[in-house]
KOLKE-865380 format. One record per residue (C-alpha): residue number from 0; x, y, z. Coordinates in nm, 4 decimals. Example, Ala and Ser with C-alpha at 12.3 -4.5 7.8 and 13.67 -1.06 7.14 Angstrom:
2
+------+----------+----------+----------+
! resi !        x !        y !        z !
+------+----------+----------+----------+
!    0 !   1.2300 !  -0.4500 !   0.7800 !
!    1 !   1.3670 !  -0.1060 !   0.7140 !
+------+----------+----------+----------+
This chain:
260
+------+----------+----------+----------+
! resi !        x !        y !        z !
+------+----------+----------+----------+
!    0 !   7.6149 !   6.4604 !   8.2982 !
!    1 !   7.6443 !   6.8342 !   8.2389 !
!    2 !   7.6755 !   6.9289 !   8.6048 !
!    3 !   7.5354 !   7.2316 !   8.7855 !
!    4 !   7.6882 !   7.5713 !   8.8396 !
!    5 !   7.8156 !   7.6199 !   9.1953 !
!    6 !   7.6833 !   7.9215 !   9.3842 !
!    7 !   7.9463 !   8.1021 !   9.5904 !
!    8 !   7.7097 !   8.1140 !   9.8890 !
!    9 !   7.7474 !   7.7370 !   9.9492 !
!   10 !   8.1297 !   7.7544 !   9.9630 !
!   11 !   8.3559 !   7.7752 !  10.2662 !
!   12 !   8.7203 !   7.8256 !  10.3592 !
!   13 !   8.8899 !   7.6453 !  10.6463 !
!   14 !   9.2389 !   7.7322 !  10.7690 !
!   15 !   9.4281 !   7.6232 !  11.0809 !
!   16 !   9.5050 !   7.3031 !  11.2652 !
!   17 !   9.2471 !   7.0514 !  11.1441 !
!   18 !   9.0916 !   6.8653 !  11.4385 !
!   19 !   9.1100 !   6.4848 !  11.4395 !
!   20 !   8.7338 !   6.4623 !  11.3886 !
!   21 !   8.7325 !   6.6987 !  11.0919 !
!   22 !   8.6854 !   7.0674 !  11.0275 !
!   23 !   8.4673 !   7.2717 !  11.2639 !
!   24 !   8.3228 !   7.6243 !  11.2693 !
!   25 !   8.6253 !   7.7348 !  11.4736 !
!   26 !   8.8543 !   7.7001 !  11.1690 !
!   27 !   8.6112 !   7.8539 !  10.9214 !
!   28 !   8.7103 !   8.1867 !  10.7663 !
!   29 !   8.4247 !   8.4050 !  10.6437 !
!   30 !   8.5202 !   8.5419 !  10.3018 !
!   31 !   8.3526 !   8.7501 !  10.0344 !
!   32 !   8.5811 !   8.6230 !   9.7579 !
!   33 !   8.8219 !   8.3322 !   9.6950 !
!   34 !   9.0484 !   8.2219 !   9.4131 !
!   35 !   9.2545 !   7.9130 !   9.3380 !
!   36 !   9.5346 !   7.9563 !   9.0864 !
!   37 !   9.7684 !   7.6930 !   8.9406 !
!   38 !  10.0639 !   7.7717 !   8.7150 !
!   39 !  10.3140 !   7.5182 !   8.5806 !
!   40 !  10.6593 !   7.6226 !   8.4724 !
!   41 !  10.7032 !   7.5480 !   8.1038 !
!   42 !  11.0079 !   7.3563 !   7.9748 !
!   43 !  11.1058 !   7.3933 !   7.6123 !
!   44 !  11.2061 !   7.0387 !   7.5101 !
!   45 !  11.2210 !   7.1009 !   7.1365 !
!   46 !  11.4860 !   6.9022 !   6.9465 !
!   47 !  11.5505 !   6.7631 !   6.5994 !
!   48 !  11.2979 !   6.4865 !   6.6552 !
!   49 !  11.0038 !   6.7211 !   6.5945 !
!   50 !  10.7826 !   6.6159 !   6.2998 !
!   51 !  10.6492 !   6.9693 !   6.2382 !
!   52 !  10.7452 !   7.3300 !   6.3143 !
!   53 !  10.5807 !   7.3347 !   6.6579 !
!   54 !  10.7784 !   7.4030 !   6.9740 !
!   55 !  10.7532 !   7.1105 !   7.2163 !
!   56 !  10.6547 !   7.2140 !   7.5669 !
!   57 !  10.6724 !   6.9899 !   7.8729 !
!   58 !  10.5329 !   7.0984 !   8.2076 !
!   59 !  10.7588 !   7.1000 !   8.5130 !
!   60 !  10.6241 !   7.1697 !   8.8630 !
!   61 !  10.3280 !   7.3864 !   8.9621 !
!   62 !  10.2962 !   7.6827 !   9.1940 !
!   63 !   9.9515 !   7.7144 !   9.3494 !
!   64 !   9.8093 !   8.0038 !   9.5437 !
!   65 !   9.4798 !   8.1466 !   9.6632 !
!   66 !   9.3646 !   8.5004 !   9.7305 !
!   67 !   9.1002 !   8.5615 !   9.9933 !
!   68 !   8.8965 !   8.8783 !  10.0544 !
!   69 !   8.6492 !   8.9582 !  10.3262 !
!   70 !   8.5204 !   9.1791 !  10.6059 !
!   71 !   8.7005 !   9.1838 !  10.9391 !
!   72 !   8.4589 !   9.0785 !  11.2141 !
!   73 !   8.4547 !   9.0683 !  11.5922 !
!   74 !   8.3948 !   8.7616 !  11.8100 !
!   75 !   8.0203 !   8.8044 !  11.7695 !
!   76 !   8.0435 !   8.8033 !  11.3907 !
!   77 !   7.9684 !   9.1739 !  11.3521 !
!   78 !   8.1638 !   9.3827 !  11.0984 !
!   79 !   8.4259 !   9.6089 !  11.2560 !
!   80 !   8.3739 !   9.9674 !  11.1468 !
!   81 !   8.6443 !  10.2186 !  11.0676 !
!   82 !   8.4783 !  10.4756 !  11.2930 !
!   83 !   8.5708 !  10.2605 !  11.5941 !
!   84 !   8.9440 !  10.2823 !  11.5148 !
!   85 !   9.2271 !  10.5100 !  11.6247 !
!   86 !   9.5979 !  10.5696 !  11.5764 !
!   87 !   9.8312 !  10.7010 !  11.8453 !
!   88 !  10.1895 !  10.7951 !  11.7605 !
!   89 !  10.4409 !  10.9090 !  12.0226 !
!   90 !  10.1571 !  10.9565 !  12.2724 !
!   91 !   9.9568 !  11.1805 !  12.0381 !
!   92 !   9.6285 !  11.0703 !  11.8800 !
!   93 !   9.5961 !  11.1394 !  11.5083 !
!   94 !   9.2392 !  11.2051 !  11.3931 !
!   95 !   9.2630 !  10.9690 !  11.0961 !
!   96 !   9.0233 !  10.9554 !  10.8041 !
!   97 !   9.1739 !  10.6306 !  10.6757 !
!   98 !   9.3998 !  10.3553 !  10.8093 !
!   99 !   9.5721 !  10.0548 !  10.6563 !
!  100 !   9.8109 !   9.7789 !  10.7599 !
!  101 !  10.0091 !   9.5451 !  10.5379 !
!  102 !  10.2243 !   9.2460 !  10.6265 !
!  103 !  10.4445 !   9.0890 !  10.3601 !
!  104 !  10.6815 !   8.8010 !  10.4309 !
!  105 !  11.0068 !   8.7314 !  10.2511 !
!  106 !  10.9356 !   8.4068 !  10.0690 !
!  107 !  11.1650 !   8.1304 !   9.9537 !
!  108 !  11.0820 !   7.8245 !   9.7494 !
!  109 !  11.2129 !   7.5274 !   9.9469 !
!  110 !  11.0911 !   7.2421 !   9.7249 !
!  111 !  11.2909 !   6.9205 !   9.7427 !
!  112 !  11.2412 !   6.5437 !   9.7138 !
!  113 !  11.0205 !   6.5474 !  10.0244 !
!  114 !  10.7725 !   6.7893 !   9.8634 !
!  115 !  10.4446 !   6.6102 !   9.7948 !
!  116 !  10.3471 !   6.5649 !   9.4294 !
!  117 !  10.4314 !   6.8076 !   9.1511 !
!  118 !  10.3857 !   7.1266 !   9.3522 !
!  119 !  10.6237 !   7.3819 !   9.4942 !
!  120 !  10.6828 !   7.4398 !   9.8640 !
!  121 !  10.7119 !   7.7847 !  10.0220 !
!  122 !  10.8596 !   7.8962 !  10.3539 !
!  123 !  10.9078 !   8.2443 !  10.4973 !
!  124 !  11.1604 !   8.4368 !  10.7054 !
!  125 !  11.1086 !   8.8005 !  10.8056 !
!  126 !  10.7966 !   9.0112 !  10.7512 !
!  127 !  10.7814 !   9.3759 !  10.6498 !
!  128 !  10.4882 !   9.5519 !  10.8145 !
!  129 !  10.3697 !   9.8914 !  10.6974 !
!  130 !  10.0810 !  10.1318 !  10.7542 !
!  131 !   9.9345 !  10.4351 !  10.5840 !
!  132 !   9.7501 !  10.6960 !  10.7878 !
!  133 !   9.5387 !  10.9625 !  10.6179 !
!  134 !   9.4128 !  11.2752 !  10.7973 !
!  135 !   9.3123 !  11.6367 !  10.7436 !
!  136 !   9.6113 !  11.8742 !  10.7564 !
!  137 !   9.5331 !  12.1156 !  11.0430 !
!  138 !   9.6801 !  12.4543 !  11.1303 !
!  139 !   9.7817 !  12.4030 !  11.4933 !
!  140 !   9.8769 !  12.0356 !  11.4618 !
!  141 !  10.2432 !  11.9695 !  11.3848 !
!  142 !  10.3044 !  11.6885 !  11.1414 !
!  143 !  10.4737 !  11.3830 !  11.2983 !
!  144 !  10.8506 !  11.3656 !  11.2938 !
!  145 !  10.9794 !  11.1494 !  11.0097 !
!  146 !  11.2690 !  10.9025 !  11.0060 !
!  147 !  11.2621 !  10.8432 !  11.3831 !
!  148 !  11.0949 !  10.5380 !  11.5378 !
!  149 !  10.8278 !  10.6228 !  11.7930 !
!  150 !  10.5909 !  10.4112 !  12.0014 !
!  151 !  10.2595 !  10.3654 !  11.8237 !
!  152 !   9.9334 !  10.1758 !  11.8482 !
!  153 !   9.6779 !  10.1216 !  11.5744 !
!  154 !   9.3548 !  10.0195 !  11.7450 !
!  155 !   9.1090 !   9.8578 !  11.5057 !
!  156 !   8.8662 !   9.7952 !  11.7899 !
!  157 !   8.9086 !   9.7232 !  12.1604 !
!  158 !   9.1136 !   9.4043 !  12.1769 !
!  159 !   9.2187 !   9.4306 !  11.8091 !
!  160 !   9.5489 !   9.6168 !  11.7969 !
!  161 !   9.8782 !   9.6570 !  11.6162 !
!  162 !  10.1470 !   9.8003 !  11.8416 !
!  163 !  10.5194 !   9.8621 !  11.8280 !
!  164 !  10.7679 !  10.1186 !  11.7056 !
!  165 !  10.6480 !  10.3108 !  11.3989 !
!  166 !  10.8814 !  10.5064 !  11.1759 !
!  167 !  10.7384 !  10.7511 !  10.9208 !
!  168 !  10.9242 !  10.7173 !  10.5924 !
!  169 !  10.7050 !  10.9139 !  10.3522 !
!  170 !  10.4780 !  11.2144 !  10.3925 !
!  171 !  10.2414 !  11.3613 !  10.1338 !
!  172 !  10.0483 !  11.6869 !  10.1831 !
!  173 !   9.8074 !  11.7730 !   9.9030 !
!  174 !   9.5128 !  12.0034 !   9.8407 !
!  175 !   9.2920 !  12.1306 !   9.5588 !
!  176 !   9.1188 !  12.4604 !   9.4898 !
!  177 !   8.7717 !  12.3569 !   9.6096 !
!  178 !   8.8775 !  12.1408 !   9.9032 !
!  179 !   9.1056 !  12.1128 !  10.2027 !
!  180 !   9.4596 !  11.9911 !  10.2527 !
!  181 !   9.5092 !  11.6274 !  10.3535 !
!  182 !   9.8179 !  11.4540 !  10.4841 !
!  183 !   9.9201 !  11.0938 !  10.4230 !
!  184 !  10.1814 !  10.9275 !  10.6426 !
!  185 !  10.3389 !  10.6014 !  10.5298 !
!  186 !  10.5774 !  10.4121 !  10.7530 !
!  187 !  10.7158 !  10.0850 !  10.8814 !
!  188 !  10.6568 !   9.8948 !  11.2020 !
!  189 !  10.9506 !   9.7690 !  11.4074 !
!  190 !  10.9055 !   9.5145 !  11.6892 !
!  191 !  10.5400 !   9.4883 !  11.5930 !
!  192 !  10.2856 !   9.2899 !  11.7947 !
!  193 !   9.9662 !   9.2099 !  11.6034 !
!  194 !   9.6596 !   9.1127 !  11.8078 !
!  195 !   9.3621 !   9.0259 !  11.5850 !
!  196 !   9.1470 !   8.7575 !  11.7518 !
!  197 !   9.0030 !   8.5001 !  11.5146 !
!  198 !   9.2173 !   8.6045 !  11.2188 !
!  199 !   9.4129 !   8.3252 !  11.0454 !
!  200 !   9.7713 !   8.2734 !  11.1588 !
!  201 !  10.0241 !   8.4148 !  10.9126 !
!  202 !  10.3731 !   8.2913 !  10.8290 !
!  203 !  10.3088 !   7.9323 !  10.9467 !
!  204 !  10.2176 !   7.6220 !  10.7467 !
!  205 !   9.8646 !   7.5113 !  10.8348 !
!  206 !   9.5937 !   7.2792 !  10.7078 !
!  207 !   9.3665 !   7.4409 !  10.4515 !
!  208 !   9.0506 !   7.3535 !  10.2624 !
!  209 !   8.8481 !   7.5388 !  10.0017 !
!  210 !   8.5056 !   7.3787 !   9.9992 !
!  211 !   8.3161 !   7.4593 !   9.6823 !
!  212 !   8.0153 !   7.2401 !   9.7625 !
!  213 !   7.9594 !   6.9791 !  10.0300 !
!  214 !   7.8063 !   6.6389 !   9.9678 !
!  215 !   7.8610 !   6.2683 !  10.0274 !
!  216 !   8.1925 !   6.3621 !   9.8707 !
!  217 !   8.2793 !   6.7315 !   9.8697 !
!  218 !   8.3923 !   6.9243 !   9.5670 !
!  219 !   8.6968 !   7.0766 !   9.7290 !
!  220 !   9.0707 !   7.1309 !   9.7343 !
!  221 !   9.2554 !   7.0490 !  10.0555 !
!  222 !   9.6153 !   7.0375 !  10.1713 !
!  223 !   9.8862 !   7.2418 !  10.3422 !
!  224 !   9.9232 !   7.6174 !  10.2908 !
!  225 !  10.0978 !   7.9241 !  10.4314 !
!  226 !   9.9734 !   8.2847 !  10.4399 !
!  227 !  10.2493 !   8.5108 !  10.3075 !
!  228 !  10.0762 !   8.8480 !  10.2665 !
!  229 !   9.7957 !   9.0320 !  10.4470 !
!  230 !   9.6277 !   9.3678 !  10.3881 !
!  231 !   9.3787 !   9.5423 !  10.6204 !
!  232 !   9.2143 !   9.8770 !  10.5490 !
!  233 !   8.9237 !  10.1030 !  10.6424 !
!  234 !   8.8122 !  10.4630 !  10.6465 !
!  235 !   8.5709 !  10.6452 !  10.8737 !
!  236 !   8.2731 !  10.5611 !  10.6524 !
!  237 !   8.3484 !  10.1957 !  10.5864 !
!  238 !   8.4005 !   9.8609 !  10.7506 !
!  239 !   8.7454 !   9.7036 !  10.7855 !
!  240 !   8.8299 !   9.4913 !  10.4833 !
!  241 !   9.0956 !   9.2230 !  10.4649 !
!  242 !   9.2723 !   9.0364 !  10.1887 !
!  243 !   9.5429 !   8.7738 !  10.2126 !
!  244 !   9.7448 !   8.5495 !   9.9870 !
!  245 !   9.8218 !   8.1900 !  10.0752 !
!  246 !  10.0621 !   7.9564 !   9.8989 !
!  247 !   9.9771 !   7.5877 !   9.8748 !
!  248 !  10.2611 !   7.3547 !   9.9671 !
!  249 !  10.3029 !   7.0394 !   9.7622 !
!  250 !  10.0024 !   6.9131 !   9.5696 !
!  251 !   9.6659 !   6.9597 !   9.7414 !
!  252 !   9.4030 !   6.6892 !   9.7007 !
!  253 !   9.1130 !   6.7804 !   9.4737 !
!  254 !   8.7864 !   6.5865 !   9.5058 !
!  255 !   8.4749 !   6.5878 !   9.2893 !
!  256 !   8.1225 !   6.6309 !   9.4165 !
!  257 !   7.8951 !   6.3371 !   9.4829 !
!  258 !   7.5375 !   6.3900 !   9.6020 !
!  259 !   7.4293 !   6.2953 !   9.9526 !
+------+----------+----------+----------+
């Protein structure tokens, strides 16, 4: 049987604590793009027993990860627009033209004899959280003080916030002959509190399933995974976009499609 191509529109991603009765809409993550990647480490086992001049390669264990992209949405499922966002630093609002937030955990491979199958296992420790704020460079507005942590809040939308101490580490002011000067501020968050309702939990091992097509038996990959990196960004003319990377722990179960 040749099989049929799978349309992306019938797929789904589930991430979180899987209920006893099975996955529900509460754990579903709306995504505009998904990947599943598997890479084995190669072991060169060539010796004098080779019968030709080929190198002998044996596969060791596999690292597996997925990358997910999508649009950040509110509780009603509506896209969150960049025009609804704001950034306040040291009590002063910055009229931003673009905002971003990134969270990257320090990862460590912790595979051992308890790791399921031939896969690797990943755990995390601390997370580095950064933001970039872009704005027009204005005559009577002093640029924010660098290298000193100040209270800040990035409001994506009411109820969706990133707050803590923000320290500007890099400033870029640039202009061209037919335009206006812009300023970019890049900095780090200290003691950061991230409040994004409905967004998958990061830095914790959870149940995960990529459903390619459902049926009497789904074509899917399912197991344990941990989100280790997140990126959020928007400008005044766009919606908020997200992307995140998750690492699969152990060997997820892959099933083939069977019709209902």
